[in-house]
DSSP file (Angstrom, degrees, kcal/mol; ACC not computed):
  #  RESIDUE AA STRUCTURE BP1 BP2  ACC     N-H-->O    O-->H-N    N-H-->O    O-->H-N    TCO  KAPPA ALPHA  PHI   PSI    X-CA   Y-CA   Z-CA
    1    1 A X              0   0    0      0, 0.0    35,-0.1     0, 0.0    36,-0.0   0.000 360.0 360.0 360.0 140.2   -9.0    6.9   -6.4
    2    2 A X        +     0   0    0     33,-0.4    35,-2.0    60,-0.0     2,-0.3  -0.312 360.0 167.8 -66.8 150.1   -6.1    4.6   -6.0
    3    3 A X  E     -aB  37  63A   0     60,-2.2    60,-2.8    33,-0.2     2,-0.4  -0.971  26.8-144.9-152.9 163.2   -4.4    4.5   -2.6
    4    4 A X  E     -aB  38  62A   0     33,-1.8    35,-2.6    -2,-0.3     2,-0.6  -0.992   8.1-155.3-134.8 129.9   -1.9    2.5   -0.6
    5    5 A X  E     -aB  39  61A   0     56,-2.5    56,-2.6    -2,-0.4     2,-0.8  -0.936  12.0-152.7-103.6 117.6   -2.1    1.9    3.1
    6    6 A X  E     -aB  40  60A   0     33,-3.5    35,-3.1    -2,-0.6     2,-0.7  -0.827  12.4-174.1 -95.2 107.6    1.4    1.3    4.6
    7    7 A X  E     +aB  41  59A   0     52,-3.4    52,-2.3    -2,-0.8     2,-0.3  -0.887  33.9 113.3-105.8 109.9    1.0   -0.9    7.7
    8    8 A X  E    S-a   42   0A   0     33,-1.8    35,-3.0    -2,-0.7     3,-0.1  -0.907  70.2 -59.3-156.5 177.6    4.4   -1.2    9.4
    9    9 A X  S    S-     0   0    0     48,-0.4    35,-0.1    -2,-0.3    32,-0.1  -0.352  85.7 -63.8 -62.2 157.0    6.5   -0.4   12.4
   10   10 A X        -     0   0    0     33,-0.3     2,-0.5     1,-0.1    -1,-0.2  -0.160  53.5-144.9 -52.2 134.9    6.8    3.3   12.9
   11   11 A X        -     0   0    0     -3,-0.1     5,-0.1     1,-0.0    77,-0.1  -0.879  27.4-103.5-101.8 133.0    8.6    5.0   10.1
   12   12 A X    >>  -     0   0    0     -2,-0.5     3,-2.2    75,-0.5     4,-0.8  -0.228  29.3-119.2 -55.8 139.4   10.9    7.9   11.0
   13   13 A X  H >> S+     0   0    0      1,-0.3     3,-0.7     2,-0.2     4,-0.7   0.832 111.9  56.7 -52.0 -39.7    9.3   11.3   10.1
   14   14 A X  H 34 S+     0   0    0      1,-0.2     4,-0.4     2,-0.1    -1,-0.3   0.586 106.9  50.4 -71.8 -10.2   12.1   12.2    7.7
   15   15 A X  H <> S+     0   0    0     -3,-2.2     4,-1.9     2,-0.1    -1,-0.2   0.574  91.8  77.1-100.6 -12.4   11.5    9.1    5.7
   16   16 A X  H <X S+     0   0    0     -4,-0.8     4,-2.8    -3,-0.7     5,-0.2   0.949  94.2  45.7 -66.3 -53.2    7.7    9.4    5.2
   17   17 A X  H  X S+     0   0    0     -4,-0.7     4,-2.5     2,-0.2     5,-0.2   0.925 114.6  47.0 -61.2 -46.0    7.7   12.0    2.5
   18   18 A X  H  > S+     0   0    0     -4,-0.4     4,-2.0     1,-0.2    -1,-0.2   0.900 114.0  49.1 -61.4 -38.5   10.4   10.3    0.4
   19   19 A X  H  X S+     0   0    0     -4,-1.9     4,-2.7    67,-0.2     5,-0.2   0.931 110.8  49.5 -65.1 -44.5    8.7    7.0    0.7
   20   20 A X  H  X S+     0   0    0     -4,-2.8     4,-2.5     1,-0.2    -2,-0.2   0.899 110.8  50.3 -60.3 -42.3    5.3    8.5   -0.3
   21   21 A X  H  X S+     0   0    0     -4,-2.5     4,-2.2    -5,-0.2    -1,-0.2   0.886 111.9  47.8 -68.0 -37.6    6.8   10.2   -3.3
   22   22 A X  H  X S+     0   0    0     -4,-2.0     4,-2.4     2,-0.2    -2,-0.2   0.912 112.7  47.5 -68.4 -42.4    8.4    6.9   -4.4
   23   23 A X  H  X S+     0   0    0     -4,-2.7     4,-2.4     2,-0.2    -2,-0.2   0.889 111.7  51.5 -66.7 -38.1    5.3    4.9   -3.9
   24   24 A X  H  X S+     0   0    0     -4,-2.5     4,-2.4    -5,-0.2    -1,-0.2   0.906 109.9  49.1 -61.4 -42.6    3.3    7.5   -5.8
   25   25 A X  H  X S+     0   0    0     -4,-2.2     4,-0.6     2,-0.2    -2,-0.2   0.899 111.6  50.0 -61.8 -42.2    5.8    7.3   -8.6
   26   26 A X  H >< S+     0   0    0     -4,-2.4     3,-0.6     1,-0.2     4,-0.4   0.917 114.6  44.1 -58.4 -45.9    5.6    3.5   -8.7
   27   27 A X  H >X S+     0   0    0     -4,-2.4     3,-1.7     1,-0.2     4,-1.4   0.837  99.3  66.5 -76.3 -32.0    1.8    3.6   -8.8
   28   28 A X  H 3< S+     0   0    0     -4,-2.4    -1,-0.2     1,-0.3    -2,-0.2   0.695  92.8  65.1 -66.3 -15.1    1.3    6.3  -11.4
   29   29 A X  T << S+     0   0    0     -3,-0.6    -1,-0.3    -4,-0.6    -2,-0.2   0.803 111.8  35.0 -68.0 -29.4    2.8    3.9  -13.9
   30   30 A X  T <4 S+     0   0    0     -3,-1.7     2,-0.4    -4,-0.4    -2,-0.2   0.679 116.7  52.8 -97.1 -21.0   -0.1    1.6  -13.4
   31   31 A X     <  -     0   0    0     -4,-1.4     2,-0.9     2,-0.1    -1,-0.1  -0.939  59.6-150.2-125.3 137.5   -3.0    4.0  -12.8
   32   32 A X        +     0   0    0     -2,-0.4     2,-0.4    -3,-0.1    -4,-0.1  -0.780  52.6 134.5-100.2  85.7   -4.3    7.0  -14.8
   33   33 A X        -     0   0    0     -2,-0.9    -2,-0.1    -5,-0.1     3,-0.1  -0.991  59.9-138.2-138.0 142.4   -5.6    8.9  -11.8
   34   34 A X  S    S+     0   0    0     -2,-0.4     2,-0.4     1,-0.2    -1,-0.1   0.797  94.0  31.5 -70.5 -25.0   -5.4   12.6  -10.8
   35   35 A X        -     0   0    0     -3,-0.0   -33,-0.4     2,-0.0     2,-0.4  -0.995  58.0-177.6-134.7 133.3   -4.8   11.6   -7.1
   36   36 A X        -     0   0    0     -2,-0.4     2,-0.3   -35,-0.1   -33,-0.2  -0.994  21.4-148.2-129.4 130.0   -3.1    8.7   -5.5
   37   37 A X  E     -a    3   0A   0    -35,-2.0   -33,-1.8    -2,-0.4     2,-0.4  -0.690   9.1-161.6 -99.9 145.1   -3.1    8.6   -1.7
   38   38 A X  E     -a    4   0A   0     -2,-0.3     2,-0.4   -35,-0.2   -33,-0.2  -0.999  11.7-173.1-124.3 126.3   -0.5    7.2    0.7
   39   39 A X  E     -a    5   0A   0    -35,-2.6   -33,-3.5    -2,-0.4     2,-0.5  -0.955  12.4-147.7-121.6 142.1   -1.6    6.5    4.3
   40   40 A X  E     -a    6   0A   0     -2,-0.4     2,-0.5   -35,-0.2   -33,-0.2  -0.937  13.7-177.8-109.7 126.7    0.7    5.4    7.2
   41   41 A X  E     -a    7   0A   0    -35,-3.1   -33,-1.8    -2,-0.5     2,-0.4  -0.978  19.7-142.3-123.6 115.1   -0.7    3.1    9.8
   42   42 A X  E     -a    8   0A   0     -2,-0.5     2,-0.4   -35,-0.2   -33,-0.2  -0.627  12.4-136.0 -80.4 129.4    1.7    2.3   12.6
   43   43 A X        -     0   0    0    -35,-3.0   -33,-0.3    -2,-0.4     3,-0.1  -0.676   7.2-138.5 -83.8 134.6    1.6   -1.3   13.9
   44   44 A X  S    S-     0   0    0     -2,-0.4     2,-0.3     1,-0.2    -1,-0.1   0.778  79.1 -21.1 -63.1 -28.3    1.7   -1.5   17.8
   45   45 A X        -     0   0    0      8,-0.1     2,-0.4     2,-0.0    -1,-0.2  -0.964  53.1-138.0-173.5 162.7    4.0   -4.5   17.4
   46   46 A X        -     0   0    0     -2,-0.3     7,-3.2    -3,-0.1     2,-0.4  -1.000  19.1-171.8-131.9 133.5    5.3   -7.3   15.2
   47   47 A X  E     -D   52   0B   0     -2,-0.4     2,-0.5     5,-0.3     5,-0.2  -0.985  10.1-164.6-129.4 137.0    5.9  -10.8   16.4
   48   48 A X  E >  S-D   51   0B   0      3,-3.0     3,-1.9    -2,-0.4    -2,-0.0  -0.982  85.0 -16.5-120.6 117.0    7.6  -13.7   14.5
   49   49 A X  T 3  S-     0   0    0     -2,-0.5    -1,-0.1     1,-0.3     3,-0.1   0.852 130.6 -52.6  54.3  37.0    7.0  -17.1   16.1
   50   50 A X  T 3  S+     0   0    0      1,-0.2     2,-0.4     3,-0.0    -1,-0.3   0.425 117.1 111.5  83.2  -0.7    5.8  -15.4   19.3
   51   51 A X  E <  S-D   48   0B   0     -3,-1.9    -3,-3.0     2,-0.0    -1,-0.2  -0.876  77.3-105.0-108.8 138.0    9.0  -13.2   19.6
   52   52 A X  E     +D   47   0B   0     -2,-0.4    -5,-0.3    -5,-0.2     2,-0.0  -0.321  42.3 169.6 -57.1 134.1    9.0   -9.5   19.1
   53   53 A X    >   -     0   0    0     -7,-3.2     3,-1.8     4,-0.0     4,-0.3  -0.492  15.8-162.9-151.2  70.5   10.6   -8.6   15.7
   54   54 A X  T 3  S+     0   0    0      1,-0.3    -7,-0.0     2,-0.1    -2,-0.0  -0.323  76.3  14.5 -60.1 129.9   10.0   -4.9   15.0
   55   55 A X  T 3  S+     0   0    0      2,-0.3    -1,-0.3    -2,-0.1    36,-0.1   0.497  92.8 111.2  84.8   4.7   10.5   -4.0   11.3
   56   56 A X  S <  S+     0   0    0     -3,-1.8    37,-2.9     1,-0.2     2,-0.3   0.800  79.7  23.3 -78.8 -30.7   10.4   -7.6   10.1
   57   57 A X  E     + c   0  93A   0     -4,-0.3   -48,-0.4    35,-0.2     2,-0.3  -0.985  58.1 174.2-141.5 146.6    7.1   -7.4    8.3
   58   58 A X  E     - c   0  94A   0     35,-2.3    37,-2.5    -2,-0.3     2,-0.4  -0.969  19.3-141.2-144.2 160.1    4.9   -4.8    6.7
   59   59 A X  E     -Bc   7  95A   0    -52,-2.3   -52,-3.4    -2,-0.3     2,-0.6  -0.992   5.8-164.3-124.7 128.7    1.6   -4.8    4.6
   60   60 A X  E     -Bc   6  96A   0     35,-3.2    37,-2.4    -2,-0.4     2,-0.8  -0.933  10.9-164.4-109.6 106.1    1.1   -2.5    1.7
   61   61 A X  E     -Bc   5  97A   0    -56,-2.6   -56,-2.5    -2,-0.6     2,-0.4  -0.809   8.0-165.6 -99.8 111.1   -2.6   -2.6    1.0
   62   62 A X  E     -Bc   4  98A   0     35,-2.6    37,-2.9    -2,-0.8     2,-0.4  -0.750   9.2-167.1 -98.6 138.4   -3.3   -1.1   -2.4
   63   63 A X  E     +Bc   3  99A   0    -60,-2.8   -60,-2.2    -2,-0.4     2,-0.3  -0.996  32.9 120.8-122.3 131.0   -6.7   -0.1   -3.7
   64   64 A X  E     - c   0 100A   0     35,-1.9    37,-3.3    -2,-0.4     3,-0.1  -0.954  59.7 -51.6-168.5-175.1   -7.1    0.6   -7.4
   65   65 A X  S    S-     0   0    0     -2,-0.3     2,-0.4    35,-0.2    37,-0.1  -0.194  70.5 -80.3 -68.9 162.9   -8.9   -0.4  -10.6
   66   66 A X        +     0   0    0     35,-0.1     2,-0.3    34,-0.1    -1,-0.2  -0.516  62.3 172.5 -66.3 120.6   -9.1   -3.9  -11.8
   67   67 A X        -     0   0    0     -2,-0.4     5,-0.1    -3,-0.1    -3,-0.0  -0.825  36.2 -77.8-127.1 167.9   -5.9   -4.6  -13.5
   68   68 A X    >>  -     0   0    0     -2,-0.3     4,-2.1     1,-0.1     3,-0.5  -0.273  37.4-116.9 -69.2 149.4   -4.2   -7.8  -15.0
   69   69 A X  H 3> S+     0   0    0      1,-0.3     4,-2.1     2,-0.2     5,-0.1   0.830 115.6  56.0 -53.5 -36.9   -2.6  -10.3  -12.8
   70   70 A X  H 3> S+     0   0    0      1,-0.2     4,-2.2     2,-0.2    -1,-0.3   0.883 107.5  49.0 -63.2 -39.2    0.8   -9.6  -14.4
   71   71 A X  H <> S+     0   0    0     -3,-0.5     4,-2.7     2,-0.2    -2,-0.2   0.862 108.2  52.8 -70.8 -34.3    0.4   -6.0  -13.5
   72   72 A X  H  X S+     0   0    0     -4,-2.1     4,-2.4     2,-0.2    -2,-0.2   0.910 111.0  48.1 -64.2 -41.7   -0.5   -6.8   -9.9
   73   73 A X  H  X S+     0   0    0     -4,-2.1     4,-2.0    -5,-0.2    -2,-0.2   0.914 113.6  46.4 -65.2 -42.9    2.6   -9.0   -9.7
   74   74 A X  H  X S+     0   0    0     -4,-2.2     4,-2.0     1,-0.2    -2,-0.2   0.902 112.9  49.7 -66.3 -41.7    4.9   -6.2  -11.2
   75   75 A X  H  X S+     0   0    0     -4,-2.7     4,-2.7     2,-0.2     5,-0.3   0.889 108.8  53.2 -64.4 -42.5    3.4   -3.6   -9.0
   76   76 A X  H  X S+     0   0    0     -4,-2.4     4,-2.1     1,-0.2    -2,-0.2   0.914 110.2  46.7 -56.6 -47.4    3.9   -5.8   -5.9
   77   77 A X  H  X S+     0   0    0     -4,-2.0     4,-1.9     2,-0.2    -1,-0.2   0.884 113.9  48.1 -63.7 -39.5    7.5   -6.3   -6.7
   78   78 A X  H  X S+     0   0    0     -4,-2.0     4,-2.3     2,-0.2    -2,-0.2   0.948 113.1  46.1 -68.8 -50.0    8.1   -2.6   -7.3
   79   79 A X  H  X S+     0   0    0     -4,-2.7     4,-2.7     2,-0.2    -2,-0.2   0.864 111.6  52.6 -58.3 -41.0    6.3   -1.4   -4.2
   80   80 A X  H  X S+     0   0    0     -4,-2.1     4,-2.4    -5,-0.3    -1,-0.2   0.919 110.0  47.4 -62.8 -44.9    8.1   -3.9   -2.0
   81   81 A X  H  X S+     0   0    0     -4,-1.9     4,-2.2     1,-0.2    -2,-0.2   0.913 113.0  49.9 -64.8 -41.6   11.5   -2.8   -3.3
   82   82 A X  H  X S+     0   0    0     -4,-2.3     4,-1.9     2,-0.2     5,-0.3   0.901 109.4  51.1 -65.8 -40.1   10.6    0.8   -2.8
   83   83 A X  H  X S+     0   0    0     -4,-2.7     4,-2.6     1,-0.2     6,-0.4   0.959 111.6  47.4 -59.2 -49.8    9.4    0.2    0.8
   84   84 A X  H  < S+     0   0    0     -4,-2.4     4,-0.5     1,-0.2    -2,-0.2   0.885 114.4  46.6 -56.6 -40.0   12.6   -1.6    1.6
   85   85 A X  H  < S+     0   0    0     -4,-2.2    -1,-0.2    -5,-0.2    -2,-0.2   0.825 125.4  27.5 -73.8 -29.3   14.8    1.2    0.1
   86   86 A X  H  < S+     0   0    0     -4,-1.9   -67,-0.2    -3,-0.2    -2,-0.2   0.681 105.7  68.9-110.1 -19.7   13.0    4.1    1.7
   87   87 A X  S  < S-     0   0    0     -4,-2.6   -75,-0.5    -5,-0.3    -3,-0.1   0.735  97.8-114.5 -77.4 -23.8   11.4    2.9    5.0
   88   88 A X  S    S+     0   0    0     -4,-0.5     2,-0.4    -5,-0.3     3,-0.1   0.459  95.6  97.4  96.3   0.9   14.5    2.3    7.1
   89   89 A X    >   +     0   0    0     -6,-0.4     3,-1.8    -5,-0.1    -2,-0.1  -0.669  45.3 169.8-122.9  73.4   13.7   -1.4    7.2
   90   90 A X  T 3  S+     0   0    0     -2,-0.4    -1,-0.1     1,-0.3    -6,-0.1   0.705  78.3  42.4 -63.7 -22.7   15.9   -2.8    4.4
   91   91 A X  T 3  S+     0   0    0    -36,-0.1    -1,-0.3    -3,-0.1     2,-0.1   0.266  85.7 129.7-107.4  11.5   15.3   -6.4    5.3
   92   92 A X    <   -     0   0    0     -3,-1.8     2,-0.9    -8,-0.1   -35,-0.2  -0.393  59.8-128.3 -70.5 139.4   11.6   -6.1    5.9
   93   93 A X  E     -c   57   0A   0    -37,-2.9   -35,-2.3    -2,-0.1     2,-0.8  -0.798  27.8-165.8 -87.1 107.6    9.2   -8.5    4.2
   94   94 A X  E     -c   58   0A   0     -2,-0.9     2,-0.4   -37,-0.2   -35,-0.2  -0.838   1.0-161.8-103.3 106.7    6.7   -6.3    2.6
   95   95 A X  E     -c   59   0A   0    -37,-2.5   -35,-3.2    -2,-0.8     2,-0.5  -0.688   6.8-149.5 -83.9 134.1    3.5   -8.1    1.5
   96   96 A X  E     -c   60   0A   0     -2,-0.4     2,-0.5   -37,-0.2   -35,-0.2  -0.912   9.9-168.8-107.9 127.6    1.4   -6.3   -1.0
   97   97 A X  E     -c   61   0A   0    -37,-2.4   -35,-2.6    -2,-0.5     2,-0.5  -0.966   9.2-155.4-116.7 124.6   -2.4   -6.9   -0.9
   98   98 A X  E     -c   62   0A   0     -2,-0.5     2,-0.4   -37,-0.2   -35,-0.2  -0.849  10.1-174.6-106.0 129.1   -4.4   -5.6   -3.9
   99   99 A X  E     -c   63   0A   0    -37,-2.9   -35,-1.9    -2,-0.5     2,-0.3  -0.977  27.8-121.7-119.1 135.2   -8.1   -4.8   -3.7
  100  100 A X  E     -c   64   0A   0     -2,-0.4     2,-0.5   -37,-0.2   -35,-0.2  -0.563  25.6-164.2 -72.0 133.1  -10.2   -3.7   -6.7
  101  101 A X        +     0   0    0    -37,-3.3     2,-0.3    -2,-0.3   -35,-0.1  -0.900  34.1 124.2-123.7  97.1  -11.7   -0.3   -6.0
  102  102 A X  S >> S-     0   0    0     -2,-0.5     3,-2.2   -37,-0.1     4,-0.9  -0.834  77.4 -76.8-144.8-175.7  -14.5    0.4   -8.5
  103  103 A X  T 34 S+     0   0    0      1,-0.3    11,-2.6    -2,-0.3    12,-0.3   0.676 129.2  49.2 -66.8 -16.6  -18.2    1.4   -8.3
  104  104 A X  T 34 S+     0   0    0      9,-0.2    -1,-0.3     1,-0.1     8,-0.1   0.410 116.2  41.3 -98.2   3.3  -19.2   -2.2   -7.4
  105  105 A X  T <4 S+     0   0    0     -3,-2.2     2,-0.4     1,-0.1    -2,-0.2   0.337 103.3  70.8-125.6   4.0  -16.6   -2.6   -4.7
  106  106 A X     <  +     0   0    0     -4,-0.9     7,-2.4    -5,-0.1     8,-0.3  -0.977  57.9 149.6-124.0 136.2  -16.8    0.8   -2.9
  107  107 A X  E     -E  112   0C   0     -2,-0.4     5,-0.2     5,-0.3     2,-0.2  -0.919  22.9-162.9-151.4 177.4  -19.8    1.9   -0.8
  108  108 A X  E >   -E  111   0C   0      3,-1.6     3,-1.9    -2,-0.3    -2,-0.0  -0.658  60.6 -58.9-144.1-160.5  -21.0    4.0    2.1
  109  109 A X  T 3  S+     0   0    0      1,-0.3     3,-0.1    -2,-0.2    -2,-0.0   0.754 134.4  58.1 -62.0 -23.0  -24.0    4.2    4.3
  110  110 A X  T 3  S-     0   0    0      1,-0.3    -1,-0.3     6,-0.0     2,-0.2   0.426 116.8-110.4 -87.4   0.8  -25.9    4.9    1.1
  111  111 A X  E <   -E  108   0C   0     -3,-1.9    -3,-1.6     5,-0.0    -1,-0.3  -0.528  61.5 -15.4 100.9-171.3  -24.8    1.6   -0.5
  112  112 A X  E >>  -E  107   0C   0     -5,-0.2     3,-1.0    -2,-0.2     4,-0.6  -0.322  59.4-120.6 -67.9 151.3  -22.5    0.8   -3.4
  113  113 A X  G >4 S+     0   0    0     -7,-2.4     3,-1.3     1,-0.3     4,-0.4   0.886 114.2  58.7 -54.2 -42.3  -21.5    3.6   -5.8
  114  114 A X  G >4 S+     0   0    0    -11,-2.6     3,-0.5    -8,-0.3    -1,-0.3   0.743  99.5  57.9 -61.2 -26.4  -23.0    1.6   -8.6
  115  115 A X  G <4 S+     0   0    0     -3,-1.0    -1,-0.3   -12,-0.3    -2,-0.2   0.632 102.3  54.9 -78.6 -17.3  -26.4    1.6   -6.9
  116  116 A X  G <<        0   0    0     -3,-1.3    -1,-0.2    -4,-0.6    -2,-0.2   0.480 360.0 360.0 -94.6  -5.9  -26.4    5.5   -6.8
  117  117 A X    <         0   0    0     -3,-0.5    -1,-0.2    -4,-0.4    -2,-0.1   0.472 360.0 360.0 -94.7 360.0  -25.9    5.8  -10.6
């Protein structure tokens, strides 16, 4: 199932639900899935050239099906804009990292999903 892990400085509680809804809306355009998950991971700190710089950078790590390069580019731009608009960090550099999530790329202690079929 598609998901996005938002790794950033702490996002205010009242901003999390609106951001999650916006990211979900952005992603559902690209994925035909019954569920899209949004996870928040707070970074302990952010430093730029050795100096603390809270809210300067975030990583949006997306997992989903194999999609075209052009779609990854469009999704990256869309998610970055949404993060800036909703997170409380309007000048944040939000990098999007896309990971293919399919039966040959997801596993558990039992091995890859493709090995269980």
